[in-house]
C-alpha positions in Angstrom: 0.0 0.0 0.0 2.9 2.3 0.7 4.3 1.7 -2.7 1.0 2.6 -4.2 0.9 5.8 -2.2 4.4 6.7 -3.3 3.6 6.1 -6.9 0.5 8.4 -6.6 2.7 11.1 -5.0 5.3 10.8 -7.8 2.5 11.1 -10.4 1.1 14.2 -8.7 4.6 15.8 -8.6 5.0 15.0 -12.3 1.8 16.7 -13.4 2.0 19.6 -10.9 3.7 21.9 -13.4 1.5 20.9 -16.4 0.8 23.9 -18.7 -1.1 24.3 -21.9 0.2 26.9 -24.4 -1.9 30.0 -24.1 -3.0 31.8 -27.3 0.1 34.0 -27.5 2.3 30.9 -27.2 0.7 28.9 -30.0 2.8 28.9 -33.3 2.1 31.8 -35.6 3.2 29.6 -38.6 0.8 27.8 -40.8 1.1 24.0 -40.2 0.3 20.9 -42.1 -1.9 18.1 -40.7 1.0 16.0 -39.4 2.6 18.9 -37.7 -0.7 19.8 -36.0 -1.2 16.2 -34.8 2.3 16.1 -33.4 1.9 19.4 -31.6 -1.4 18.5 -30.0 0.0 15.2 -28.9 3.1 16.9 -27.4 0.9 19.4 -25.5 -1.5 16.8 -24.1 0.5 13.6 -23.7 1.6 14.5 -20.1 -2.0 14.2 -19.0 -3.7 11.9 -21.6 -1.7 8.7 -21.6 -2.1 5.0 -22.1 -4.3 3.5 -24.9 -5.5 6.9 -26.1 -2.6 7.4 -28.6 -2.6 8.8 -31.1 -4.7 11.5 -29.4 -5.6 13.1 -32.7 -5.9 11.5 -36.2 -6.4 13.0 -39.6 -9.9 11.6 -39.8 -10.8 13.1 -36.4 -9.7 16.6 -37.6 -11.6 16.1 -40.9 -14.7 15.1 -39.0 -14.4 18.1 -36.7 -14.2 20.4 -39.7 -17.3 18.7 -41.3 -19.2 19.1 -38.0 -18.3 22.8 -37.8 -16.2 22.5 -34.6 -13.1 23.7 -36.4 -12.8 26.0 -39.3 -11.7 24.5 -42.6 -7.9 24.7 -43.3 -6.7 27.1 -46.0 -4.8 25.2 -48.7 -4.4 22.3 -46.3 -2.7 24.5 -43.7 -3.7 25.1 -40.1 -3.1 28.2 -38.0 -3.1 29.0 -34.3 -6.9 29.1 -34.2 -7.1 25.5 -35.5 -4.5 24.3 -32.9 -6.4 26.0 -30.1 -9.7 24.4 -31.1 -8.0 21.0 -31.5 -6.3 21.2 -28.0 -9.6 22.1 -26.4 -11.6 19.4 -28.3 -9.1 16.6 -27.7 -9.1 17.4 -24.0 -12.9 17.9 -23.6 -13.9 14.9 -25.6 -12.5 12.8 -22.7 -15.6 13.9 -20.6 -18.1 15.5 -23.0 -19.9 14.5 -26.2 -18.9 16.2 -29.5 -22.3 18.1 -29.7 -21.8 19.4 -26.1 -18.3 20.5 -27.0 -19.6 22.3 -30.1 -22.3 24.1 -28.1 -19.8 25.1 -25.4 -17.3 26.4 -27.9 -20.0 28.4 -29.8 -21.2 29.9 -26.5 -17.8 30.8 -25.1 -16.6 32.2 -28.5 -19.7 34.4 -28.7 -19.5 35.5 -25.1 -15.8 36.5 -24.8 -14.2 35.7 -28.2 -12.2 32.7 -29.3 -8.9 34.0 -28.0 -10.2 34.8 -24.5 -12.3 31.6 -24.4 -9.2 29.5 -25.2 -7.1 31.2 -22.6 -9.9 30.8 -20.1 -10.0 27.1 -20.9 -6.2 26.8 -20.5 -6.3 28.6 -17.1 -9.2 26.5 -15.8 -7.6 23.2 -17.0 -4.3 24.1 -15.4 -6.0 25.0 -12.1 -7.9 21.7 -12.2 -4.7 19.6 -12.9 -2.9 21.5 -10.1 -5.8 20.6 -7.8 -5.6 16.9 -8.5 -1.8 17.0 -8.4 -2.1 18.3 -4.8 -4.8 15.7 -4.0 -2.5 12.9 -5.3 0.4 14.2 -3.2 -1.8 14.3 -0.1 -1.5 18.1 0.2 -4.1 20.7 1.0 -5.5 22.2 -2.1 -7.0 25.5 -3.1 -10.8 25.1 -3.0 -11.7 25.7 -6.6 -15.3 24.9 -5.9 -15.5 27.5 -3.2 -14.4 30.3 -5.6 -17.1 32.5 -7.0 -17.5 32.1 -10.8 -19.6 33.9 -13.3 -22.5 31.8 -14.7 -21.1 31.9 -18.2 -17.9 30.1 -17.0 -19.5 27.3 -15.0 -19.5 24.9 -18.0 -15.8 25.5 -18.6 -14.9 25.0 -15.0 -17.1 21.9 -14.6 -15.7 20.3 -17.8 -12.0 21.0 -16.8 -12.6 19.7 -13.3 -14.3 16.6 -14.7 -11.4 15.9 -17.0 -8.9 16.3 -14.1 -10.9 14.2 -11.7 -11.2 11.5 -14.4 -7.4 11.5 -14.7 -7.0 11.1 -10.9 -9.6 8.3 -10.8 -7.9 6.5 -13.8 -4.5 6.8 -12.2 -5.7 5.6 -8.8 -7.6 2.6 -10.3 -4.5 1.7 -12.4 -2.3 1.7 -9.3 -4.9 -0.3 -7.3 -5.1 -2.8 -10.1 -1.3 -3.2 -10.1 -1.4 -3.5 -6.3 -4.0 -6.3 -6.4 -2.0 -8.1 -9.2 1.2 -7.9 -7.1 -0.7 -9.2 -4.0 -2.1 -12.1 -5.9 1.3 -12.9 -7.4 2.8 -12.9 -3.9 0.2 -15.2 -2.6 0.8 -17.8 -5.3 
């Protein structure tokens, strides 16, 4: 059990400094599909691991364009807006349906603009990851749920917290499964 606790603490330490690139940090260059997929994978692989690779495929991107979640590329090239949408969609689809993501993106984009909506998403996701990092380490954490939040941001906070809590649950269950396997192996 102590080994499991230590592994959870180490995982918490590893994700404590997780950061998403904010709008200003996204590449200003136009990118091809393979470059976009590599970039999204690099940004999100610290928190989305395991069987979920590749995180983004060409067919996913094409479907998102067809569904109106992402603007169509210009001459098969993608810009910073595309990358921002794809980071948010790839993360949020872990806990929401595609129609829910589309409605949320449309609402946030209309409410505060795409740039600000994306930066809000990044801030909220980073705060949620930091919270579960502290929980995993057995530390006190800032009470995100006790902070006042404008009604138009509740969905973003809820979705990012859901994603983070899902990560913590998956990691804990994975460690518990390993622990039970080791116990059974030692009994035999």
